[in-house]
N, C-alpha and C positions, 0 to 999 in steps of 0.2 A: 559530517558528524554527527549524531545524534540527543537529541533531550527530551527526557522525560517530566509530561508536567502535572504537577500533584495535581485534580479534578475536584470538585462538593459542588455540587449542583444544588442548587438555593431553591427552587421553587417549583421540582415536583419528581414520585414518589414513580416516579416507570419512564421512557425513554426508547423512540420510538425504531422499529424491528427495521429500519431500510436508513440507515442513519446518515450514509455516504456521504451520498452531493452535499447536505448540510454541511454536514462536520466542513467538508471542504471546504467549502463559500465560506466559513467564517475562519476556516486559515485563512484563505484570501484577507479579511476587510482589517484583519489584523497587521499583513503586509500591506494594505492599505494606509493606514495607519499611522505605517512609520515613510516611507515612501511607495507615494499613489503610480510615480509613472514605474513604477518597477512591477508590481504589482498587476498592474492593465500587458508591458509585457508580458508576463507570463502565465497572465490568464487567456489573453487574445491571441499571441505567439510562442512564447517557449522558443526551446533552441530547437534551432531549425536546422537537419544535416541527411544530403542525398532525399526528399521531400518526409521528413521524417521527424516529427516536434514533440519534442520531451520536456517535461516540466521540470522536472531533476529534483520529485524530493514523495514524498511518499509518510502514511499514516495509519496509527493501528490504535482504539479503543476499546479498553477493557476495564474488563464491569464485573462485580455478582449478578448472579440475572436468578431472583427466585420463582417466575414461571411469567410466560408469553400471555397476554390480555388483547386481545381486536387490535396487531399489529404494533403490538408496542412488550418492551420487557419490565418489567414489577421487580422492581428494584426491591435488591438484599439491602444495602449500601447507595447514600448518597455522593460514594466518593467513587474516581474512576479515577485511573493512569489512560496519560495521554503520549505516545509516543511520535517524536515528526521523525524524520531520516532526511537528510541533506548533504550533496559534494560541496551543493554554494553556499561555501560559509566565508565568505565577504562579501556573500549580496542577500543571501534565503537568512540566512540563520540566524545575521546581525539585526535584518531588518523585519526577518518576526519578533529577534526577542524586544526592539527599539517597541514591535505594538503592545505586547504584553505589556512593557511597561510604563506606555498608557494610559492603560486599561488592561487590567485584570482582569476583566469579567469575557468568554465566549457565549454567543447567542443564535443559539439553535432555534431558526423556523419551523416550522411542519405546523400545516396545516392549521394556516394561523395562529397558529400559536406559538408564542415563541421560552424555549426550553434555557434556560438562566444559570452555567456554569463557576464560577468563581475561582480563578489560578491556584491554588493556595503555596505551590512548594515550584519551579523551577531547577532543577540542574541538565549540566552537562553530565550523557553518561563515558564513557571512560572503552578504543575499542577491543573484541578482543584482538589477541596474537595470527595473523591472519598466516594463510598455508596455506600448500597443493592440496592438501586430505582435511575440509572442517566436515560438522554436522548442521545444521543446522531444522528450528522448531517457526516457523510459523506466526504471527503474533496475527494476521491480517491475510486472506488466501491466496495465497499465486495460482497467475490466470498469464494463462497463451495459449495463441488458438492461428489456427494456416488457415489458408481461408480456400477454403471449395467454393468454386463457378462464383457468381452471378445470382442475387437477389429479382425477382417479379421487375425493379425499379432502376435497373443494369447495375446493378452497386453492389461493387464484394462484398461476396455472402461470408460470414467470419464465423468457425469451427473452434467451440471452447472446450480444448487437450482435457477430458480426464486424466482421472491419472493410472486408468487401466485402460486406455488406450495404448497404440505403436510406440514405443517406448523409443524410434530415431524418430518419430516427429517427432513426442516434447522435447527434447535437447535437441531435436533443431534449433525447431523456437526460442529456447533457451539458452543456446549459442546466439542466433541472431541479433534478439533483442542487448543483449550482454554486448559483445562485438562495435553493436548501433552508437548503445551507449559508452563507447572507453573513445569510440571515434567525435563523437560529439563531443563530449569533454574536451580530453585531452589536442581535439585539433589534428591529428599524428592517424595517417593506413595502422593495422592491427594488423599482424604477423605471426602472433599468436601460436596456442597450441592449441587453446578455447575448451571447456570445462567436460564434466560429465556429469549433467543429474543419477541422481538413484533412490525410488523411497524407500523407505526404513517399513517394508510389509510387519516383519515380525506387532510392529501400530499398527494397518489397516488392515491384519486379519486378524486379529482380537475385538475393532474397533467393530470388524465386520461383524461379530459372535456377535454381541452385544446388542446390537441393530441401529448404529453409531454409523452418517451417511460423514466420508470425508467429500465430500463437494459440496458446497453452498453457495445457494444463488441466490443476489440482492442489488435489489432493481437498481436506475436511474433515474430517475427526473426528465421529463424531456420534456421542455414547451410547447403548448400544442401536435403534441403527439403523442406514443401512446412510452411506455413506460420502458425504456433499455432492461435486458439480466444477465446480468454479466454473473457465471460462473469461474466458481473457483478451487481449489485445490487445499484443504486441511491437511496434510500429514505429514510427519519429519521429512529430511531430506538429507545425503552425504551427495558433497559438491567434491569434485578431484580435479584438479588441472592449475589455467592460471591462478596465483593468487592479487594480479591486477585488476580483471574480471573477478573475481569474488566479492573482491574493494567493493569495485564499482555497483553491483547488486547489492551486498552491504546496504553505502550508500544511499546507494540514488531506487534503491526497490526492486527485488527482481519482475521478471514476466513482467506483463504489462498491465496497462490502467493505473500506477502507480499515486501518481496521482487525485483517484478516486479512494484512496486509502486500501493495495492493495502489493503483498509481494515487501511487506514487510521481515526482518528474520531474525533472529537468536539465534544466536551459538548456545549451542546445547553442551556438549564435549571436544572437544581437540583428542583430533586424532592425530597420534603421530606416529 
């Protein structure tokens, strides 16, 4: 299920450039208002299968920017649109709505300051008609990785896949992630055909011609350590294949790092 929250900033004409971690924390706080036990479970553990943990929600924030000054967006308007998606209707969505009903304010902490947004309206968005051939745009960047050996601390080193890298690597990571989500949600072994992802190269070429970037880097703070830089891709895609996997990605988020606000897609055109 997908929610649209209409927000209005109460106390600022600017917004932090890297807000994903803070906004994710604000969402957990809304869950905690309703059901502390579920909020703690989702934050600390999540839904685990085959060594992978999923939180099964994603979000995207849309707003109008005038310019960027000192790592902050200067806003043209204090109105914002927050989209939150999850397949967990009876858990995540119901607890989130209950938390919003208790407190219609969202507070985002940034550098010892609080930006307060009022939730003016909340509505459920109808899903698209799913098929085996669909085009999507990403409201928040699509993140995919592959493992490239070990780093200096003997931990697995992640390489963030860019749109212009090997499509076999991209589709392998895209499929593996979707299948693991599907199996965790359904508790069934997946034996379907999978899906394939194709970039909208006309869109990409036009953006590149105008000097616009397709990739986006977002920093996530980590206590007592260096920030983590996450690199995602911002371009429309066509996804072909198993509609059950497409539904899973649409609701839970495509790709990785979904609970940090990545991989939320919206249908552009349904291809017949």
